[in-house]
C-alpha positions in Angstrom: 171.6 -20.8 85.6 171.5 -17.5 83.1 175.5 -17.2 83.4 176.4 -19.7 81.9 173.9 -18.9 78.8 175.5 -15.9 78.8 179.0 -17.5 78.8 178.3 -19.7 76.1 176.3 -17.1 73.7 180.3 -15.0 74.4 181.8 -18.3 73.5 179.7 -19.2 70.1 177.2 -16.3 69.2 174.4 -15.0 69.8 172.6 -16.9 67.2 174.6 -20.1 67.9 173.1 -20.4 71.4 169.6 -21.4 72.3 167.6 -21.4 75.8 163.9 -22.1 77.2 160.9 -22.0 74.8 163.3 -21.3 72.1 164.5 -24.8 72.2 163.4 -26.8 69.2 161.6 -30.1 70.7 163.5 -31.6 68.0 166.9 -30.9 70.7 164.7 -32.9 72.9 164.7 -36.9 71.7 165.9 -39.0 68.8 164.3 -41.6 67.2 164.5 -44.4 70.1 161.0 -45.9 70.8 160.5 -46.2 74.5 163.1 -43.0 75.5 161.6 -39.7 77.3 162.1 -36.6 75.7 164.4 -34.2 77.5 164.7 -30.2 77.5 168.2 -29.1 78.1 169.7 -25.7 79.6 170.8 -24.6 76.5 171.7 -26.0 72.5 174.7 -24.4 71.6 176.3 -24.7 68.1 179.8 -24.3 67.9 181.1 -24.0 64.6 185.1 -24.9 65.2 187.4 -27.2 67.6 188.2 -24.3 69.6 184.9 -23.5 70.3 183.9 -26.6 71.0 186.7 -26.4 73.2 185.3 -23.7 75.3 181.9 -24.7 75.6 183.0 -28.1 77.4 185.9 -25.6 79.5 182.7 -23.4 80.3 180.5 -26.7 81.3 183.2 -28.1 83.4 183.5 -24.7 85.9 179.9 -25.0 86.0 179.2 -28.5 86.6 176.9 -28.5 84.0 177.0 -31.8 81.6 177.1 -31.9 77.8 175.9 -34.2 75.0 176.7 -34.2 72.3 174.1 -33.9 69.1 174.2 -35.1 65.7 171.8 -35.7 63.2 169.3 -37.4 66.0 168.4 -40.2 63.9 169.9 -42.9 66.5 167.7 -45.7 67.9 168.9 -46.0 71.3 168.6 -42.3 73.4 171.9 -41.6 73.2 171.5 -37.8 72.2 168.7 -37.3 74.9 169.7 -34.7 76.8 170.1 -34.6 80.6 167.9 -32.4 82.7 169.8 -28.6 83.0 172.1 -29.6 80.7 173.4 -28.7 77.3 173.3 -30.1 73.8 176.4 -29.3 71.8 174.4 -30.3 68.4 177.1 -29.8 65.1 174.7 -28.5 62.5 177.4 -25.7 61.8 180.2 -27.9 61.5 179.4 -29.3 58.5 182.4 -29.0 56.2 183.8 -31.6 54.1 187.8 -30.8 54.7 189.2 -32.9 52.0 188.7 -35.4 49.7 192.6 -36.7 49.6 192.0 -38.7 46.3 196.1 -40.1 46.3 195.3 -41.8 49.8 192.1 -42.2 49.3 190.3 -40.5 52.4 188.3 -37.4 52.9 188.4 -35.3 56.0 185.4 -34.3 57.2 183.6 -31.9 60.0 181.2 -34.3 62.7 178.1 -32.5 61.0 178.7 -33.9 57.5 175.7 -35.8 56.2 176.1 -39.6 54.5 174.2 -37.7 52.1 176.7 -34.6 51.7 179.7 -37.1 51.3 178.2 -39.7 49.0 177.5 -36.9 46.8 181.4 -35.4 46.8 182.7 -38.9 46.3 180.6 -39.4 43.5 181.8 -36.9 41.7 185.4 -38.7 42.1 184.2 -41.9 41.7 184.7 -42.9 45.0 182.5 -44.1 47.6 182.4 -43.7 51.7 181.0 -47.3 51.8 179.3 -47.2 55.7 175.1 -46.6 54.8 173.3 -47.9 58.1 170.3 -46.5 56.5 169.5 -43.5 56.6 171.0 -40.4 54.2 170.4 -37.8 56.9 172.5 -39.4 59.9 176.1 -37.1 60.2 179.0 -38.3 60.2 179.7 -37.2 64.2 177.1 -39.8 65.3 177.9 -42.8 62.9 181.6 -42.5 64.5 180.1 -42.1 68.0 177.8 -45.0 67.3 179.7 -47.3 65.2 177.3 -47.1 62.8 177.3 -50.6 61.0 174.1 -51.6 58.0 173.3 -53.8 55.4 177.1 -53.2 53.5 179.3 -54.3 56.0 179.3 -57.9 55.1 181.8 -56.7 52.4 183.2 -53.2 53.8 182.5 -53.6 57.2 181.5 -51.3 59.9 182.5 -47.3 61.0 185.6 -48.3 62.8 186.9 -50.0 60.1 187.0 -47.0 58.0 188.0 -44.6 60.8 191.7 -43.4 60.6 191.5 -40.8 62.7 189.9 -38.4 64.8 190.1 -34.8 66.3 188.1 -34.8 69.6 187.6 -32.7 72.4 188.3 -34.6 76.1 185.9 -34.0 79.5 188.9 -31.5 80.4 188.6 -29.1 77.0 192.0 -30.9 75.8 191.7 -31.5 72.0 193.3 -34.6 70.7 194.4 -35.6 67.7 194.6 -39.4 67.0 195.3 -41.9 64.0 196.1 -39.9 60.4 196.4 -40.6 56.7 197.6 -44.4 57.5 195.8 -47.6 57.4 197.5 -49.2 60.1 199.9 -48.2 63.4 201.5 -50.1 66.5 202.2 -46.1 68.1 200.8 -47.2 71.5 197.1 -47.2 72.7 195.1 -46.6 69.8 192.5 -44.4 70.9 191.1 -43.7 67.8 188.9 -47.3 68.2 188.5 -46.3 72.0 186.2 -43.0 71.2 184.6 -44.8 68.0 181.3 -46.0 69.2 181.9 -44.8 72.9 178.2 -42.9 72.1 180.0 -39.3 73.6 180.9 -40.7 76.7 184.6 -40.0 76.6 184.9 -37.0 73.9 182.8 -34.4 71.6 184.4 -35.8 68.1 185.0 -32.3 65.9 187.0 -34.0 63.1 187.2 -37.5 60.9 189.3 -39.3 58.5 187.7 -41.3 56.9 188.7 -44.4 54.4 187.1 -44.2 50.5 186.6 -47.1 47.6 186.0 -46.9 44.1 183.0 -46.8 43.3 182.1 -49.9 41.5 179.2 -48.7 38.3 177.2 -51.8 38.2 175.0 -53.5 40.6 172.1 -56.3 40.4 169.9 -57.5 43.0 169.0 -61.1 43.6 166.0 -62.4 45.9 165.5 -65.5 46.8 162.7 -67.0 48.5 163.0 -70.0 51.3 160.2 -72.2 53.0 162.0 -71.1 56.8 164.6 -69.2 58.7 166.2 -71.9 59.2 166.8 -72.6 55.5 168.1 -69.2 54.9 170.6 -69.1 57.7 172.0 -72.1 56.6 172.5 -70.7 53.4 174.4 -67.4 54.5 177.6 -69.3 55.2 177.6 -71.1 52.0 177.0 -67.7 49.7 180.1 -66.2 52.2 182.4 -68.7 51.9 182.0 -69.1 47.5 183.8 -65.8 47.0 181.4 -64.0 45.3 182.1 -61.3 47.1 178.3 -59.9 47.7 177.4 -56.2 48.8 175.0 -57.1 50.7 173.0 -60.2 52.5 169.9 -59.3 54.3 167.1 -61.4 55.8 163.4 -60.6 56.0 161.2 -62.4 57.6 157.6 -63.1 55.7 155.9 -60.6 58.1 157.9 -57.5 57.5 158.9 -58.5 53.9 154.6 -58.4 53.4 155.1 -54.8 55.2 157.7 -53.5 53.5 156.0 -54.4 50.1 152.6 -53.2 51.4 153.6 -50.1 52.1 156.1 -49.0 49.9 153.8 -50.2 47.1 157.0 -52.7 45.4 156.5 -55.5 43.3 158.8 -58.6 43.4 157.5 -60.6 40.7 157.2 -63.5 43.2 155.1 -66.7 41.6 152.0 -67.4 43.9 152.7 -70.8 44.2 155.8 -70.0 45.7 155.1 -66.9 48.1 152.2 -69.7 49.2 155.5 -71.1 50.3 157.3 -68.9 51.4 158.8 -67.7 55.2 161.7 -66.0 54.1 163.9 -63.9 52.4 167.4 -63.3 51.0 167.9 -60.1 49.2 171.7 -59.9 48.0 173.1 -57.3 46.0 176.1 -58.2 43.7 178.2 -55.1 42.4 181.3 -54.5 39.8 182.8 -52.8 37.9 182.1 -54.2 35.0 178.6 -55.1 34.0 179.6 -58.6 32.2 181.5 -59.3 34.5 178.3 -58.3 37.1 176.0 -60.8 34.7 178.7 -63.8 35.4 178.7 -63.4 39.2 174.9 -63.2 39.0 174.3 -66.4 37.5 177.0 -68.3 39.5 174.9 -66.9 43.0 171.5 -68.1 41.3 173.4 -71.7 40.0 174.6 -71.5 44.3 171.1 -70.4 45.5 169.0 -73.1 43.8 171.3 -75.7 45.3 171.2 -75.0 48.6 167.4 -74.5 49.8 166.2 -71.7 47.5 162.7 -72.2 46.0 163.6 -70.1 43.6 165.5 -66.7 42.4 164.7 -63.7 40.8 167.0 -61.3 39.6 164.4 -57.9 40.2 164.6 -55.1 37.8 166.8 -52.4 38.9 163.7 -50.2 40.0 162.4 -52.8 41.6 166.1 -54.0 43.3 166.9 -50.0 44.0 163.1 -49.8 45.5 163.0 -52.5 47.9 166.6 -51.9 49.2 165.3 -47.9 50.0 162.4 -49.8 52.0 165.0 -52.6 53.9 166.5 -49.2 54.9 163.3 -47.5 56.2 162.5 -50.6 58.0 162.6 -49.3 61.6 159.9 -47.0 59.7 157.8 -49.8 58.9 157.6 -51.3 62.2 157.5 -48.2 64.0 153.9 -47.4 61.8 152.9 -50.8 62.9 152.8 -50.4 66.3 156.5 -52.2 67.6 157.2 -51.7 71.2 160.8 -51.6 71.1 163.3 -52.1 68.2 166.5 -54.6 69.4 169.5 -55.4 67.3 171.5 -58.7 68.8 174.5 -59.6 66.7 175.4 -63.4 67.0 178.0 -65.4 64.9 176.3 -65.5 61.7 176.9 -69.6 62.1 174.5 -69.2 65.3 171.6 -67.6 63.4 169.1 -70.1 63.0 169.7 -71.8 66.9 169.0 -67.7 67.5 165.9 -67.3 65.5 164.9 -70.8 67.0 165.2 -69.2 70.8 163.8 -65.9 69.7 160.6 -67.3 68.7 160.4 -70.0 71.5 160.8 -66.8 74.2 158.4 -64.6 72.6 155.7 -67.4 72.3 155.9 -68.2 76.0 155.3 -64.5 77.1 152.8 -63.9 74.4 154.6 -61.7 72.1 155.8 -61.1 68.6 158.9 -60.5 67.8 159.3 -60.5 63.5 162.5 -59.0 61.6 165.1 -58.7 59.4 168.8 -58.3 59.6 172.8 -58.4 58.0 172.7 -61.8 57.8 176.5 -61.7 55.9 177.2 -60.5 59.2 175.1 -62.0 61.9 173.4 -58.7 62.6 169.6 -59.4 63.7 167.3 -56.2 64.0 164.1 -57.4 65.7 160.8 -55.5 66.0 158.9 -56.3 69.6 154.9 -56.1 69.8 154.6 -56.4 73.7 152.4 -53.7 74.9 153.3 -54.8 78.9 156.4 -53.1 80.0 157.4 -55.8 82.4 156.6 -58.6 80.7 158.6 -56.9 77.5 161.8 -55.8 79.6 161.9 -60.0 80.7 161.3 -61.0 77.5 164.3 -58.5 76.3 167.2 -60.1 78.5 166.3 -63.1 77.7 166.5 -62.5 73.7 169.7 -60.7 74.9 170.7 -63.4 77.4 170.4 -66.2 74.4 172.4 -64.2 71.8 175.3 -64.0 74.3 175.3 -67.4 75.2 176.2 -68.0 71.3 178.9 -65.8 71.4 177.2 -62.3 70.3 176.7 -58.8 71.9 173.5 -57.1 72.6 173.7 -54.4 70.3 175.5 -54.6 66.5 175.1 -51.0 65.8 171.9 -49.0 67.7 174.2 -48.9 70.6 173.1 -49.1 74.6 172.5 -45.7 74.8 170.0 -45.0 77.5 167.6 -47.1 76.5 169.5 -50.8 76.8 171.5 -50.0 79.6 169.6 -51.7 82.2 170.2 -55.1 80.2 173.9 -54.4 79.9 174.2 -53.9 83.8 172.3 -57.5 84.5 174.0 -59.7 81.4 177.4 -58.1 80.9 180.8 -58.8 82.5 181.1 -56.4 85.9 184.7 -56.7 85.4 184.4 -55.2 82.2 181.8 -52.7 82.6 184.1 -51.0 85.5 186.6 -51.3 83.8 184.6 -49.1 81.0 184.2 -47.0 84.1 187.7 -46.1 84.4 188.1 -45.5 80.4 185.6 -42.9 80.7 187.2 -41.3 84.1 190.6 -41.3 82.0 188.5 -39.2 79.5 186.2 -37.6 81.2 187.5 -36.7 84.5 184.5 -34.2 85.5 181.8 -36.7 84.5 180.7 -33.9 82.3 180.1 -36.2 78.8 176.9 -37.5 78.2 176.2 -39.2 81.7 173.7 -41.7 82.1 174.8 -43.2 78.2 176.4 -46.9 78.1 175.6 -47.3 82.3 174.4 -45.1 85.2 176.0 -41.9 85.7 178.3 -41.8 89.4 177.2 -38.2 89.2 179.3 -34.8 88.2 182.9 -34.2 90.4 185.6 -31.8 90.0 189.2 -32.6 89.2 191.2 -34.7 92.1 188.0 -36.5 93.4 187.3 -40.2 93.8 184.8 -40.8 90.7 
């Protein structure tokens, strides 16, 4: 395959292509616990949309699969390359092209990180609100996985913030969708088809994102509860109150202890209260004015005391920030504790109590430990599964997903399907829906080049005009 490597080098420059032993191990995996690393034929770091299109054209001519890669922080195996394939890494395409103050949008290249965009928007008193817990994550990766995070209860997820895209299709064609406007009824919404498609439909080379005024003041409220049922029952009442929290997170007792002990956080919870506590709610409020924030905190504390909270604590700013940061890093805590898999089921928030009861029963029946936390405000439940036996674990996770889907949920709330959850999707999802997804992929990527084997099994590369 030396010929394709030479052609790629000619397309993007010698310093932007790695092959063989020169490929760093970082490009062979993401953060999925169950995935196997895979070394690609080459890693290409294009510097422009035109170079991306040329790489796809060359790959198509050679019949070589292409996998897009951002920062590699995903948890589903979606950016793990195909053997003998090409990784298109976007680290050179990392420019914030525009901060449009009149339209409150940012136009960014896919290699821009959340940390980079946050610093740029902060200077203008604005914020891009999606934060899935890793500031080094790239915007291209966020778009590909429809990333969510704790702030989704107030702002929604990535697809709610993406107004337009530039992307390269599997044919090498460059497509522009959407624009600096919030609504349109002009044909199919191609932007939203690409968002969350995990690199299987197109390679995103530019994104136009919504920005919001950045509130200056925030407060973190901690509420211990005697059971997960009590926590889950409280969430709809908080949402319905009109207080408008930035985030509502539930954390079970085991996970909270691991977070607190692992990060040296002092929450100040009374010992007698802690002895009765099995789960916590963490709620963050924000406002443009500190006096109005104080009023909202007082209103929230009163509400919590009437809906089952054992006590209410307004955390000092430093402790609150540290707790939120630690919660955002809960994956690393679970990984350090030896979790065998991480899943992120989403169910209607009113169904969380029933769902968590089912999870507990299923785990107990298979001798497994399943603990976790989640974005209680939008029903996104993150579970750490401790079960060494791979066969038992697969059956347990399948049943956990099935229980959530029975309640109207979906297999992934934000991590995506990737390669690591596709077997569950194949087992549990409507075959007609999967068949339609395949036909959509064939329309965007008729050669089957882009990230084959992600979301569903690949039918193999084929030439234009073949029946896929």
